Each structure stands twice: as structure tokens, then as C-alpha cells.
N, C-alpha and C positions, 0 to 999 in steps of 0.2 A: 188844202198847200198849205202845209205848215209854215210859220217864222223861222225863217233862215236867222242861225242865233250866229253870223259871221262876224268880225269884226268892221269897225269902221274906216277901214282901206279903202280910198279912193283913188284913180289913177286914172288920168284921160289915154283914152285907146289912141298910138300911133298909128296913123293912116299912109302916110306917104311908104312907097317900097323899101325907100334907102333908108327911112328911120325904121321900118319893120327890120329890115336887112341886118343894121346896126344893131339891134335887140338882139339876134343872133349872134351875132360877131363877137358884141360883148360880153356873149355868154361863155362862149367857145373859150376867149382870154381870161376870164375870173376863172373858169376853169382849170386852162392851165397853169393859169398865178401859182393857184393852191397849191398844185400837183407836185411844181418843183419848190415850194416849201416842204411841204409837208416830207416830200423826198429826199430835200436833203438834212433833215431834220432825224429821219429815220437810219440813213448812211451814215451820219455824226453819233447814229445809238451803237454802228454796226451790224444794221439790219439791209437785207438786199430785197427792199420792195419790186414787186412785179405790175407794171401798168398798170393792168386789172387794179393790184387793189389800191393803187395812189386813187386812180378813177373815181373807185365807188366807196368815196367816204360817205356819212352824213352829210356832211358841208357842202357837197359838188352836188350831191342827191336835192340836198335843199334849192339850191340855187339854180339851178336847173329849172327846178318845177316856179321857182318864184317869179324868173325869168318869162317863161311861158306863160305866165298865171297875168303877167302883167303886158303880153302881148295881145294876150286871148285872141278871139277868132280862131284860125284855122290853125296857125301854132300851137295852141293850146289844144284845141282839139284832136288833134293829129297824134297828139303825146298819148292821150284817152283811147283813142281809136290802138294805138299800138300795144297799149297796156293790158295782155290778153290774158286773160285770167285762167284759160285753158292750156297756155303755153303753146300755142299754134307754132309759132316762130321765131319768137325773142328769148334771148339769156334771163332766166329768170330776174338776174340783176338790174337788167336795164330796163327789164317791164318793171321795175318797182321805182326804179326813179320816176317814170312816165309815169305808174300809179298814182302817185302822188299829186297828180293834176287832177283826182278827181273831187277833191274838196277843197280847191286854192281856188280863187278869184278873185279881181279887186275889179270892184264896184266903180262905171264912170260918174265923175261929178257933175254937181247939179249943172251947171253951163253947159256942159256935153252934154246932157240928158235932152234938157230945154230946144238946144237945138235942130236934137231928133226927133222931136215931137212936133213943133212947130214944122219941121220940112214935110212930117207926116198928114199930121191931121189941121196946118195952119197956124197964126199964131195966137187965134182967137180962143184955143183947144178947151182955155181953162174954163171956158165958159158952161161945157158941156157937164162939167162934175160938181157933184157938190163937193167932193173930199178926194185928194190925190195923194199919196204919202210919196213924198221926193227920195226919202230913204229905202231900196231896194229891200223887197223881204228874201230875196234869193238872188247868187252872181252866179253865172257857169260859162262854160268857154265860151258862146256865140252872142249872148246875151242876158239880161236880167229882169228881176222880173216886180213892178209894182200893184199895188191893193190902191183900186179906189172906188167909187160910187158915183154913178151919172145922176144927172139930175130926175132921170125920170124913174129912179130908184133901183137899178142893176148893181149889187157888188161884183164887182169884175178883178180878173187877176190881168194884168196888163204886161206882157214879153218886148221888151223892147232891143233891139239887137245893135249890138256894139256899131258905130259907124267903122266904113270902109271895109268889112267883115268878106263879101264876097266879093271885093277888086282884091283880096291880097290871098285869094285860097289856095293860086298855085304856087305863087311864091313864097306862102309861108308852106307850104307841104314838102318842097323841095329845098326851102332851107333846112327846116327840119332834119328828114332824110339826111343831109347832107351831116348835119350831126350826128345823127345816128351812126353814118358809116365811121364816123371822127372817131366815134368811140370806139373802135376797134373790137368791139364786143359780138357786132353781127358776123356772121362768119359769110368769109369772102364769095364762097358760092353760091350765099342767097341771093336768090335778085328779088328784091322786093317791091320791081318796078308797077306789078299789075296790080299787088298790093295799093299802094298810094295811088296809082291812075284812081280805081276802084274807091279811096279815099275823096278824092278830089269831086269825085261824083258824086258824092252822099252826101259833102258839106255845102255843093252848090245847091242840094234839093234841099236839106236843112235850114238853108238861108234865105229861104223861099218862105215865107210866114202864111201864105195865101195858101200855098202847097198844105203845109201841116195844118190850116183850118180846114182844107179838102179830106185831110185824110181823116181828122180829129170826124168828121160827119160821119163818114164814112163807119167808123168804129163803132160810133153812136149806132148808126143805122144797123149794123152787125148784132150788135148787144143789146139792143131796147129793150128788147124782152126775158134777158136772161139775171135771174136775180143774185145778187150779190159783190155786185160791181155798183161802179158811179162815174160818170166822164162829164168833165165840162162843158158847157155850150160854148162854142165859136160866136164872137158877134161879127159878123159881118160890116155895121155900120161902121164899126172902128177897128177892121182889122185891114192893114196894108202888107204887103212884102217886106217892111220890119216892124212892122209892130201887129203883134196877135194879142187879140184882147178877148177873154173869155169868162164865163162865169167863175166865182170864185168857191171852191171847195176845199174843205179842211180835213184833216186828220194825222195822225202821229206814222212816222216815219216806223214803214213797213219790218224792216232792219230790227230795230226797236222793242220789238212784242214780247217780249222773252217774260212775260210776268202774264202773257197770258197761260190759261191752263193748256193741256195738250189736245185736247180737242179742238181749243179753238184755232192753233197755228196746226194743227192737220187739217182743217176745214177751209184753211187761206191757200196753206199750199196746194190741195187739189185743186182747189179753183185756178190759179193759175197755170200749174202743170196740165189741166183739160184747155185752158186758155192756148197755151204755148202750141199742143198740138192740131188745137182747131188753126191756128193762123196757118202751120206749115202743109196738113193735108188738106184743110176745105175751104179756109178764107183764101188761101196762097198769097197771105197778104200779113209781113208781118211788123211789127216795133223793135226793130232790132238792138235799141239800145239796152241791154241788162242792167247800169246802173239803179241802185237801191234807190236813188233819189226822185226817179219815175214811180213809185208805186206808195200809194199811205192806204191808211185803212181809218176808216171812220167808225170808232167804238160803238156807236148810237144807234146807227145802221147795220152793222156788220159786214159794211160793203166795201171791197177794197176800191181805191184810188186809180184809177190810170191816168197818164199825166205823159205830157211831151211826145209827139207823133210824127218827128221832125226824121226822124230814122226811119221812116215806114219803106219798107222795101216791099213791092210786088213780086211772087216768087211764081215763075215759069209752071205751065201744068208739068211738062217734061219732069223741071227739078223737083217739084215736089211727087212725083210719083216714085223719082228715085228713090226720095228719102221714107217712102210708104213702105216700097222693098227691102230697103235698110231694115225697116223696124220689121217688117214683118222674118227677117233674118237674125232680127236680134231675141224676138219671143221665141225661136225655133232653134235660135243656137245652132243658126249654122252659117260657119264662117265661108266654106267653099263659095255661097248663094251670095254673103257679105263681100266675098273680097269681086267678084264677077259684078256687083253692080257699084261697088265703089270704083274700081276701073273705068267704069261704061262712065260714071258722073265728073272721074277726074280728079278723083280723090285721091286715088295712088297710079302706080302706074303697074305694068303688067312683069316689067322684067328687074327688079328687085332681085338684091343677093336671099338667099336662105335665109340669113339670119337677121338681115331687113324687115322682110317678110314677118317672123315669127312674132318677131316685136310689135310688129304693125297689129297683129294677131291678135296678141295680150293687151293692147290699148285698145281695141274693139270690143274681149271679153267683159274688161273692165267699165269701160263706155255703157254697157248694156246691161249691170249686173241689176240696177234695178226692176229690169225686166225679167229675170230670171227667177225673182225671189216671189214667192206664192203668200198671198197675201202684202202687209204694209214695209217698204222698205222705211228701217229709219237711219237717216241720212243723220240725226245726230248721233250715234254712234259707229257711223260709216266713218272711216280714213280714207275714202274713197279717191276725194279730191286731191289728197299728197300723193297715195299711190299715182292718180294719173299722172299729176304734174312731174312725178320721180322719173315715172317710167318714158314721158314726153323728151325731157333730156338727156335719159338713154339713148333714145333714139337719136336725136341730135348730133348726139357727141360721134355716132355710129357713120356719122357722113350721109344719113337723110335727109335731100336740100331738097324735095318736092313741096313745092308751095301750091295748096288746090284752087280751084276757081276763086276770086275775091269774093264770089257774092257768097262762097258757102262759107268763108272766113267768119263773114258777121252774120250768117245763120248761126253758127256755132256758137260766137259769143254770145248769142240770147241761149240757147242750151245752157252751157258750161254757167250763166247766171242765175238760170232756173233751180241749177244741180245744190250753187254755192246759198244761194237763199234758204234754199230748203235745210242746208248743213247749219246756216245761223240760224233758223228759228227751231234748228231739230225736231223738224217733221216728220211723221211717220205715212207715207203716202202707196199707194197699192198701184205702182206704172201698170205694172203688167195688167191690172183689170183695167187700167185706163185706156192703157194702147190696143188692146183687144177690141175694142168697139171702132177703132180707126183700120182695122184688117177685112 
């Protein structure tokens, strides 16, 4: 885990329901005020700005990201969750506002950190440590990470959950959903309630660090004999629901490996794509958060460091089998088979207008494009991500309002995230050969 070069911002995490609701309310009021001032300014210049033009300004986007990052917890996490890179249901303008939350978080001040650790480890916890860094090395949506060294010589990374996260999940998600609806950008015929309920479930699971430690152990067992990966070890004697202690592992941020040669970047991406297929089709266990910060690379040992297993989801056998059939259809370029499987899985309905179904078919063809190439697919030379996003926007504007089963949205985020990472690394991957191993 590399040292995070964030600024020194610290701010107490608001715990009460009313104080957190007030944070959302002040955000809405602040954005409304900005819109009034900006609207008056534009009108004075003879312009006729639309409501969307007034809302989607850099100032308002920054205000939204900053306020949610101050609240942290589910308020910030749900912003990250609805920022879908593969454009599942949000307009890109709103996704951009929420996307700013991926790299924005305030840290707890020392007195609040001390209170959390005292509650979990007892008031004499410092006696167990030779050293402990009060300043976090990373701060994210539901917790921040510190580094320490125990008296028995273990170099540890300690993830400390912000106070009140679990208790505020339902209200935070509902409040942010209200903010999204207030924006006017979400089509009125789109019902995101199932997605929000799934988000609440996932957030409750992520807020249980004992659960995360258990999944970390499962991944270590599953990948224990596989070369090319490095996972931290969870320390049960220091782990609670609110504090997760692991062995400290270091590396470079994986999306910043552009200085490495082509062969090395290709090797890294082949390993990650293979792991993705293993998770989906064999392990039936997937770490669904595609955030690049969950992956580092240790140059000395040529190993990919896997971090953060809070968003791990178990995949039912039937769902995994469905994706195997979709993969088969993709390899065979068989739209009729893909359509039948997608309807069975709830990814689309069977009564769509012809023009809508034609667009969905085009999206499918694009999505499986890397499977249609004999040999390595050059993600760096491809504009696939842009074409998929553009086609998804066209599909939305056509009136297509079907939202697939919520669990599949999180799986698709992971798949889309791997495509984006391959593009960022300009990697070449023979994805067809990899996929054929699973058919």
C-alpha cells in the first residue's frame, strides 16, 4: 500500500442523523444559490441558459464532491457507486460529478481517531505498538488507513472506520438519492430504487471489517498457489467490526505504470483479466469495486497487490452459468443466443421496439469486440470505451429504461473497470484465448 499524497485536511465525521441531513441540505441550498447568481449573470448578457447548464458547472460539481467527502460514509460511497464508468443508467454529466468522489476524502482529526481506537482496542492499546502513525496514509469513503508496528515486530496497515457509518447508511443513501432526483438529470421513468437497496446491502457488508477479513482469507486461500499476486494477511487479534489490521504491503499505483515496457504491462493485464474470469465463472466470488486504488504493483517481485475486499460478492451458480453462456455467445458472435440468455438473466426484456433491440445488439457487439480478435486485442489503440459510452447514451435517449438486476450492475462495473484499466495501461491481451479456457 503506497503512501497517499493527500493534503492535510481533517474534519470530524458528523454522526447524528440531523447533522448529516443538514449537510445534504446545505449542499442543495449552496448549489441553488450558485445557480441563481450564475443565471442572473448570463441573463444580463442576453443568454438563455437551461437549468441543466446552470447545474452542471465546475463550481457546483466541486461543491457536491466536497460536501459529500466531508460527510464520508454512505453519503460519499453511494456517490462513488452511482458513478458508473460503463454508463449503465446515469447521464454522463451526473456521473462526472459523482466521479469526483473517487479521489476526495477528509481524514478524521486525531481526537476522533483516538476515540474510535479506544472503543475497539481499549484505552491502553498503545502498549501493543512500537510505533503508530497518527496521520493516515490513505483516506476513503468509509474509513482511513494508518501504519503501525507492533511490539512483536509486525508491520501493519490499520483501516479504521469512520464513526457512525453503519448507523447512517439508510438515511445517507436516501438523502443522496433525493439529491440525484433534484438534479433533474435522471430520467423520470427510471426507477433506481432496486439499485439503491442493493447499494444499502453492499454498504452494510462493507462496513463490517470482520466480514472483509474473512473474504481476504478466502482470497488468500484461493490464490495462495498462484504466482504473480500478493495479498495482505489479516490479523485477527487486532481486527474488529470497525478496525481491520493487515500486514503492510507496498507497491506502485497500478494505473501509473506507463513507464514499463509493453511486455510487462501486457503481463499485468493478462493476470487481471484471468482473475476476473476466475472470479465470475469458477470461484463465483468477486471483489466488485473497480477502483484502481485497490491494485498496486510490486516491481521487485513482479506481483500485483490486491487490496480492499469489502465489496466482495458471492455469485450464485445460476448467474455464473448465465455469464458463461453469454461468453460462449460472444465467442461465437451469436446474437440470437446472447439475446435469449440476456432475457433469461433479466438483462433485457423480450418486448422491446425493433430499433431499441437493434441498439442493444450493437452494444453487445461492441462489448465482445475483444473476444472477436484472433490474437492480442490492443486496448491502447482502441476507442472501444468511448464508443460504448456514446452508444449507451443514444440507447438512453431512445427511451430504453430497463434496469438489470442490481447485482449485475456491480459485476458489470468490475468488468468495465478492467476494460478501462487495460486501456489506461495500453495493454494487449488475447482475451479470446483466455475466454476459451472457460467454455
